[in-house]
Backbone bond lengths (Angstrom), bond angles and torsions (degrees), N, CA, C in turn:
res aa  C-N    CA-C-N  psi(-1)  N-CA   C-N-CA  omega(-1)  CA-C   N-CA-C  phi
1 M - - - 1.453 - - 1.540 111.24 -
2 R 1.354 116.65 -39.38 1.466 119.77 179.10 1.521 111.03 -61.35
3 R 1.328 116.84 -39.76 1.465 120.27 179.43 1.518 111.10 -63.67
4 I 1.312 117.43 -39.45 1.466 121.25 178.97 1.523 109.84 -64.17
5 I 1.335 116.47 -46.16 1.465 120.38 -179.88 1.529 110.27 -64.26
6 A 1.349 116.65 -43.43 1.466 119.77 178.28 1.521 110.93 -62.73
7 G 1.333 117.21 -40.29 1.461 121.01 178.03 1.509 112.52 -64.24
8 L 1.332 116.78 -42.18 1.466 120.51 177.79 1.519 110.91 -65.26
9 A 1.332 117.40 -41.03 1.468 120.35 178.53 1.527 110.42 -62.49
10 A 1.331 116.97 -43.77 1.464 120.24 178.53 1.518 111.11 -62.81
11 L 1.322 116.92 -40.81 1.461 121.11 178.76 1.526 111.20 -63.23
12 L 1.331 117.48 -41.73 1.468 120.82 177.43 1.520 111.31 -63.24
13 L 1.338 117.28 -41.90 1.460 120.21 178.35 1.522 110.87 -63.02
14 L 1.322 117.28 -44.02 1.465 120.22 179.33 1.520 111.47 -65.17
15 A 1.323 116.54 -38.30 1.466 119.77 179.12 1.515 110.81 -63.02
16 G 1.337 117.56 -34.61 1.453 120.94 179.72 1.505 113.47 -73.36
17 C 1.341 117.39 -18.74 1.460 120.89 -176.48 1.519 113.43 -93.01
18 G 1.296 118.80 -23.05 1.459 120.20 -173.14 1.506 112.16 -102.24
19 G 1.304 114.13 -179.04 1.462 120.22 174.45 1.506 112.03 68.35
20 G 1.316 115.29 -144.32 1.437 120.35 179.38 1.514 112.44 82.03
21 M 1.312 114.35 -173.68 1.454 120.82 -178.51 1.522 110.87 -72.87
22 K 1.290 114.37 151.70 1.464 122.38 173.23 1.528 107.49 -118.23
23 V 1.327 116.58 131.41 1.458 120.52 -175.92 1.535 111.46 -60.11
24 E 1.334 117.02 -29.84 1.463 120.42 -178.41 1.532 112.76 -61.86
25 T 1.332 117.26 -25.78 1.466 119.78 -178.20 1.524 112.19 -67.43
26 F 1.333 117.34 -12.74 1.468 121.06 -178.80 1.529 112.85 -97.88
27 A 1.327 116.84 0.02 1.471 120.74 179.05 1.529 109.41 -56.27
28 G 1.313 115.83 133.47 1.458 121.12 178.65 1.514 114.62 88.73
29 R 1.325 117.95 -12.20 1.477 119.65 178.65 1.523 109.78 -78.00
30 T 1.314 114.32 145.20 1.459 120.50 -177.30 1.522 110.02 -123.87
31 P 1.331 117.16 160.95 1.468 126.23 -2.69 1.527 110.37 -73.17
32 E 1.322 114.85 141.58 1.455 121.15 -176.96 1.532 110.72 -64.16
33 L 1.327 115.69 139.90 1.469 121.16 177.45 1.524 108.70 -100.74
34 K 1.323 115.18 97.28 1.466 121.43 175.15 1.521 106.16 -102.45
35 L 1.323 116.64 113.41 1.462 120.85 -176.21 1.515 111.80 -54.71
36 E 1.342 116.24 -43.32 1.463 120.95 -175.53 1.525 112.57 -68.51
37 E 1.309 117.72 -10.77 1.469 121.24 175.28 1.526 110.94 -104.74
38 Y 1.326 116.83 -54.36 1.468 119.67 -174.51 1.529 112.16 -63.22
39 F 1.343 117.38 -43.12 1.462 119.56 -171.93 1.522 114.64 -88.65
40 V 1.316 119.11 0.41 1.460 120.52 173.60 1.523 107.18 -82.77
41 G 1.323 115.55 124.34 1.462 121.09 -176.10 1.517 110.35 113.35
42 R 1.335 115.43 -155.61 1.472 121.04 -175.56 1.519 110.78 -107.46
43 I 1.325 114.20 142.26 1.460 122.04 179.63 1.518 108.00 -137.29
44 K 1.317 115.35 143.99 1.461 121.19 177.74 1.520 107.90 -127.55
45 G 1.343 116.44 142.71 1.456 118.18 -179.24 1.509 113.29 -158.60
46 S 1.320 114.50 -179.94 1.463 121.75 177.36 1.517 108.60 -150.51
47 G 1.336 114.84 161.15 1.450 117.94 -178.34 1.511 112.80 -167.63
48 L 1.335 113.70 -173.40 1.462 120.76 -179.00 1.515 110.25 -153.00
49 F 1.343 115.15 158.44 1.458 121.42 170.05 1.517 107.29 -112.08
50 E 1.330 115.18 125.69 1.458 122.83 178.76 1.529 107.43 -114.64
51 D 1.342 117.04 126.04 1.457 118.96 -178.99 1.525 111.13 -76.24
52 R 1.320 116.97 176.47 1.467 121.59 -174.86 1.521 113.52 -65.99
53 F 1.334 116.90 -12.45 1.462 120.92 178.51 1.526 112.28 -95.11
54 G 1.340 116.50 -0.03 1.453 120.79 179.36 1.514 114.18 89.84
55 T 1.334 117.39 10.69 1.455 121.75 -179.76 1.523 109.77 -92.30
56 V 1.327 116.62 126.05 1.463 120.56 175.79 1.521 107.41 -74.21
57 R 1.320 116.26 116.34 1.464 122.47 -176.13 1.517 113.30 -94.86
58 R 1.339 116.17 -27.65 1.456 119.02 -175.20 1.515 109.56 -158.48
59 T 1.328 116.29 142.92 1.457 121.50 172.28 1.527 107.73 -122.34
60 F 1.327 115.38 161.31 1.456 119.24 -177.09 1.517 110.17 -160.27
61 T 1.320 115.01 161.50 1.462 122.86 168.86 1.528 106.39 -121.07
62 F 1.320 115.79 160.96 1.461 118.54 179.94 1.518 110.21 -154.51
63 T 1.319 113.94 157.37 1.460 121.76 169.77 1.528 106.59 -126.78
64 M 1.321 115.28 151.96 1.462 121.77 176.95 1.509 108.64 -132.35
65 E 1.316 114.29 147.85 1.455 121.70 173.32 1.522 106.00 -131.19
66 G 1.327 116.67 121.37 1.456 120.05 -176.90 1.511 112.87 -121.68
67 R 1.332 114.62 146.89 1.467 120.79 175.68 1.525 108.37 -149.61
68 M 1.319 115.54 153.65 1.461 121.91 177.19 1.521 109.54 -97.58
69 E 1.330 116.06 137.08 1.463 123.59 170.07 1.522 105.88 -127.52
70 G 1.327 116.83 97.32 1.456 120.82 -174.37 1.525 109.82 66.38
71 N 1.327 117.31 -124.13 1.468 121.79 177.62 1.519 112.53 -95.60
72 T 1.348 117.03 15.24 1.458 121.05 -177.00 1.528 110.84 -114.42
73 L 1.316 115.21 128.12 1.461 122.26 174.17 1.522 107.82 -92.51
74 I 1.332 116.51 119.51 1.461 122.31 175.58 1.525 105.89 -97.23
75 L 1.317 116.56 120.35 1.457 121.43 -174.48 1.526 108.88 -126.83
76 A 1.343 116.76 106.52 1.464 122.23 179.11 1.519 108.76 -93.71
77 E 1.340 115.66 118.72 1.468 121.86 -179.45 1.522 108.86 -109.50
78 D 1.324 117.29 130.68 1.461 123.06 175.66 1.518 108.53 -117.78
79 F 1.351 116.33 118.38 1.454 122.61 -176.52 1.523 111.11 -106.09
80 L 1.331 116.72 142.65 1.455 123.53 170.42 1.519 106.99 -126.74
81 Y 1.344 116.44 115.23 1.464 122.11 -177.40 1.518 110.72 -90.80
82 D 1.334 115.60 160.55 1.461 120.91 -176.23 1.527 112.91 -63.79
83 D 1.332 119.10 -18.86 1.467 121.51 177.42 1.526 112.41 -91.85
84 G 1.343 116.81 6.18 1.457 121.51 178.29 1.525 114.87 94.61
85 E 1.318 118.21 -9.87 1.459 120.62 179.24 1.526 109.90 -65.81
86 R 1.324 115.04 141.34 1.459 122.38 175.12 1.521 108.07 -117.88
87 K 1.320 115.91 143.76 1.470 121.01 179.99 1.517 108.69 -147.71
88 Q 1.327 115.66 144.47 1.456 119.84 174.49 1.530 108.86 -123.44
89 R 1.313 115.47 139.98 1.465 122.64 173.44 1.519 106.41 -130.33
90 V 1.326 115.97 133.18 1.459 120.82 175.92 1.528 107.17 -114.89
91 W 1.315 114.81 113.61 1.460 121.93 176.86 1.519 109.46 -88.94
92 R 1.323 115.54 142.90 1.462 123.26 169.32 1.519 104.96 -120.97
93 L 1.322 115.54 101.25 1.465 122.19 -177.33 1.521 108.49 -103.00
94 A 1.323 116.21 113.48 1.461 121.66 -176.78 1.519 109.81 -103.99
95 R 1.321 115.52 126.69 1.470 120.33 177.27 1.525 108.08 -70.61
96 T 1.330 115.67 127.75 1.468 120.70 -177.69 1.524 112.18 -111.87
97 G 1.322 117.06 -8.75 1.455 121.08 -179.28 1.515 109.22 177.31
98 D 1.311 115.44 -168.30 1.461 120.99 -179.49 1.526 109.44 -70.40
99 G 1.330 116.99 102.95 1.455 122.17 179.34 1.514 114.94 81.23
100 T 1.348 118.06 4.48 1.462 120.14 -179.24 1.526 110.60 -115.22
101 W 1.329 114.85 144.72 1.458 121.99 -175.89 1.528 109.76 -142.31
102 E 1.339 115.78 157.20 1.461 122.87 168.68 1.519 107.39 -121.71
103 G 1.345 116.19 137.62 1.453 120.49 -177.24 1.514 112.67 -121.88
104 R 1.321 115.11 138.75 1.462 121.58 176.94 1.520 109.25 -132.89
105 A 1.330 115.05 145.55 1.460 122.67 172.96 1.522 106.92 -153.82
106 D 1.337 117.68 160.22 1.467 121.23 -175.73 1.531 113.14 -58.74
107 D 1.329 117.88 -33.84 1.466 120.16 -177.92 1.530 112.92 -99.97
108 V 1.331 116.79 14.49 1.462 121.91 176.49 1.524 108.04 -102.16
109 V 1.327 115.91 132.53 1.460 121.99 178.24 1.529 107.89 -82.45
110 G 1.313 116.43 120.57 1.458 119.69 179.16 1.517 111.77 69.56
111 V 1.331 115.14 -136.17 1.457 121.91 -173.90 1.520 109.57 -123.88
112 G 1.346 116.29 133.72 1.449 121.05 171.36 1.522 109.87 -81.88
113 I 1.314 116.39 147.28 1.460 121.75 -179.14 1.522 108.83 -114.58
114 G 1.332 116.57 126.39 1.457 121.66 -178.16 1.510 112.32 -123.55
115 R 1.345 114.48 145.71 1.467 121.21 176.45 1.514 108.36 -144.31
116 G 1.337 114.65 138.20 1.450 119.46 -179.68 1.507 112.46 -130.08
117 A 1.336 114.76 153.13 1.468 122.05 173.36 1.522 107.22 -158.31
118 G 1.334 115.97 135.15 1.461 119.97 178.64 1.513 111.23 59.24
119 N 1.344 116.18 -127.14 1.465 120.34 -177.65 1.523 112.82 -95.21
120 A 1.344 118.51 12.12 1.464 121.86 -175.14 1.524 111.84 -122.16
121 F 1.331 114.33 152.53 1.463 121.96 175.31 1.514 107.88 -145.47
122 Q 1.338 116.79 133.41 1.459 122.27 177.78 1.520 108.78 -116.08
123 L 1.338 116.00 133.74 1.457 122.05 176.90 1.519 107.99 -131.25
124 T 1.348 116.54 123.77 1.460 120.59 177.20 1.521 108.40 -115.05
125 Y 1.327 115.92 137.49 1.460 121.27 -177.40 1.526 109.87 -162.84
126 V 1.332 115.86 165.42 1.464 122.56 175.24 1.521 107.14 -110.59
127 L 1.334 115.32 128.81 1.462 122.15 -175.92 1.523 110.12 -114.43
128 K 1.339 116.35 138.99 1.465 121.68 172.11 1.529 106.63 -84.31
129 L 1.330 116.75 112.26 1.457 122.30 -172.67 1.527 110.47 -116.06
130 P 1.355 117.99 114.82 1.463 119.60 176.79 1.536 110.54 -67.25
131 V 1.337 116.28 127.52 1.461 122.10 178.97 1.527 108.44 -139.42
132 S 1.315 117.20 115.59 1.478 123.10 174.59 1.525 113.03 47.55
133 G 1.313 117.18 50.44 1.458 121.18 175.49 1.513 115.65 82.96
134 S 1.318 118.54 -1.76 1.467 120.44 174.99 1.530 108.43 -124.71
135 V 1.326 116.12 176.83 1.459 120.26 179.59 1.521 108.37 -121.74
136 W 1.326 115.52 121.47 1.459 121.90 176.52 1.514 108.61 -96.85
137 E 1.318 116.47 144.36 1.453 121.25 169.07 1.522 106.60 -99.70
138 V 1.326 115.87 114.14 1.465 121.19 -177.49 1.522 109.19 -120.50
139 R 1.320 114.61 145.11 1.463 120.16 179.19 1.522 109.41 -95.11
140 F 1.321 115.81 131.24 1.451 122.98 176.79 1.523 109.34 -106.81
141 D 1.314 116.01 135.34 1.458 123.03 170.73 1.518 105.60 -118.57
142 D 1.335 114.93 90.70 1.471 122.96 -174.93 1.522 110.49 -86.78
143 W 1.320 116.19 134.35 1.468 122.35 172.50 1.518 107.83 -125.40
144 L 1.332 116.12 122.77 1.452 122.06 176.72 1.519 108.56 -111.12
145 F 1.337 115.78 137.03 1.461 121.97 -179.93 1.521 108.89 -129.79
146 R 1.318 116.48 123.27 1.469 120.23 176.03 1.521 107.74 -82.24
147 L 1.333 115.49 119.48 1.461 121.19 -176.37 1.518 112.56 -92.88
148 D 1.325 116.22 -35.38 1.460 121.42 176.47 1.520 107.17 -155.03
149 E 1.306 117.89 -168.94 1.468 120.67 -174.93 1.529 113.13 -61.25
150 E 1.335 117.84 -31.50 1.458 121.16 -176.40 1.520 114.46 -105.90
151 T 1.328 119.37 -20.51 1.460 122.03 -166.05 1.523 113.47 -111.02
152 V 1.355 114.55 132.74 1.452 122.13 171.48 1.527 108.04 -125.23
153 L 1.323 115.19 133.92 1.463 122.60 174.69 1.522 106.83 -103.30
154 N 1.329 115.96 134.63 1.471 121.27 179.71 1.520 108.37 -123.34
155 R 1.346 115.34 128.78 1.467 120.54 173.16 1.513 107.07 -126.12
156 A 1.323 115.88 124.01 1.463 120.67 -179.01 1.520 109.27 -121.71
157 N 1.325 116.05 120.18 1.455 120.26 170.99 1.514 107.55 -82.51
158 V 1.345 116.08 138.81 1.455 122.06 -175.25 1.527 108.47 -118.86
159 Y 1.355 116.00 132.70 1.460 122.41 -176.44 1.524 110.45 -127.87
160 R 1.327 116.04 142.81 1.461 122.05 171.24 1.518 107.23 -130.40
161 W 1.304 116.08 129.48 1.471 122.56 -176.73 1.520 110.95 54.91
162 G 1.327 116.66 32.20 1.458 121.11 178.88 1.512 114.86 82.29
163 L 1.318 117.68 -2.82 1.469 121.77 -179.18 1.517 110.25 -102.61
164 W 1.320 116.29 137.08 1.461 121.50 179.53 1.519 109.14 -70.16
165 I 1.347 116.53 123.30 1.467 119.62 -179.29 1.526 112.88 -109.85
166 G 1.327 117.89 -10.50 1.455 119.62 178.07 1.512 111.72 158.88
167 Q 1.341 114.54 -167.14 1.456 119.15 -179.69 1.518 110.53 -145.04
168 V 1.331 113.42 149.81 1.457 121.99 173.01 1.522 106.50 -107.47
169 I 1.326 115.94 130.62 1.461 121.57 178.39 1.523 107.54 -123.15
170 T 1.328 116.17 126.85 1.457 120.36 177.63 1.519 111.22 -134.75
171 T 1.304 114.84 154.29 1.456 121.39 167.68 1.525 106.74 -123.05
172 M 1.317 114.65 145.64 1.455 118.88 178.99 1.520 110.26 -139.96
173 R 1.321 114.50 148.75 1.468 121.28 179.63 1.515 108.79 -127.76
174 K 1.328 113.59 132.67 1.460 120.22 175.53 1.527 108.23 -74.33
175 L 1.321 116.37 130.59 1.457 121.08 -179.62 1.525 109.64 -89.91
176 P 1.322 116.33 150.01 1.468 118.97 178.19 1.525 110.59 -61.02
177 A 1.314 116.26 147.70 1.473 120.92 177.75 1.529 109.49 -64.17
178 G 1.342 113.83 146.84 1.461 117.86 175.24 1.426 115.90 105.71
């Protein structure tokens, strides 16, 4: 009986790791999401974290300021959480090829890997996340979708030890220059 239960558990874990969306399926969809265009300038947004049980645990607002330095997008994000906490993350996203990027930030472990096609962009990375006095390393599978000229929707599945623990959902709007 233990072998059957262990086998079923392994099968469930493998099922959670495979499949899913492929960025290539969005090729040709518009409006195209070009990071070096959309994220240069100012952006304002809001979002929430929903745990695996469907409970909204945290909400937040954020602003971003982006600029290009050569093939690198510098993206400064300033977050304000519903409990009053403030946090800043500065991404350095370097274009590595046609539609491919590498991302680094102070609280990211190693390098994030990004790929885009059409109106979609996927970024996977491991984040050091402070939780109740300790630091968890959680894996993010971020999907960004450009909905119109100003709006991007972001959905990030969050995993710890390979298990899905919840999702972050955000919307963002590009602000007019000036």
